[in-house]
C-alpha positions, 0 to 999 in steps of 0.5 A, a space after each residue: 478437496 480439488 486444487 481448483 479449490 484450493 486456488 478460489 480460497 486463497 484467490 477469496 482470501 487475497 482479494 478479502 485481504 486487499 479491500 480490508 487492507 486497503 480501507 484500513 490504510 486509507 481511513 488511517 490516511 483520512 484521520 490524519 489528514 483530518 488531524 493536519 486540517 484541523 491543526 491549520 484550521 484551529 491551531 490545537 497544536 498550540 494546546 495539545 502538540 501531541 496530536 501532531 506526532 498522532 497525524 503523522 503516526 496514523 498517515 504512516 501506519 495506513 501504508 506500512 500496515 498495507 505493505 507489510 501485508 502485501 508483502 508477507 501473508 499475501 507473498 507467502 499464499 501466492 506461492 501456495 496457488 498451483 503452477 497451472 493458475 499461476 501460469 494463468 494469472 501470468 498470461 496478460 495482455 501487455 495493456 493489462 500489465 501497464 495498467 496493474 503497474 498504474 493502478 499499483 503506483 496511484 494507491 501507494 502514491 496517495 496513500 504517501 500524501 499524507 506524509 509528505 502533506 505532514 512533512 510539508 507542514 512540519 519544514 515546507 523545504 523539505 516539501 520536495 525531497 518528500 514527494 519526490 521520495 513519494 513519487 520514487 517509494 511508489 512507483 518502484 515497488 510496484 514494477 516488482 513482479 509478484 509473481 516471480 518473487 513469490 515462486 522464487 521465495 517458495 521454490 517452486 
């Protein structure tokens, strides 16, 4: 098998994993918001208080699963790509780089919103701090250069 074939297989695994983790995170966040809406609309927490915790856990699991996959498996596999392929990936325009950072931020921020909503539901006084935290936890990791991090971690 040639190096180009290896790169193609790794890239296809990236793509598949990105789709599946994003789907899982979206479903978990949606389930969390459904529980929050039921709680607000019908006050089901008075009968089933444990549903509040389940809702918060779903909200947290969605983003944690996606980020854990991204920073472990994807990062390691990026280091397995050939140097020439990684070099081609890094050759992008400033517009593409800006758009990539914006996309990463938006996806992360929307996955953090259910957590912010639950925090606001539990204690409205913390809603502002939770929103700022979600913004920072979405923005800062979006600025990291995955390609440089992967090269340093694999020693290539």
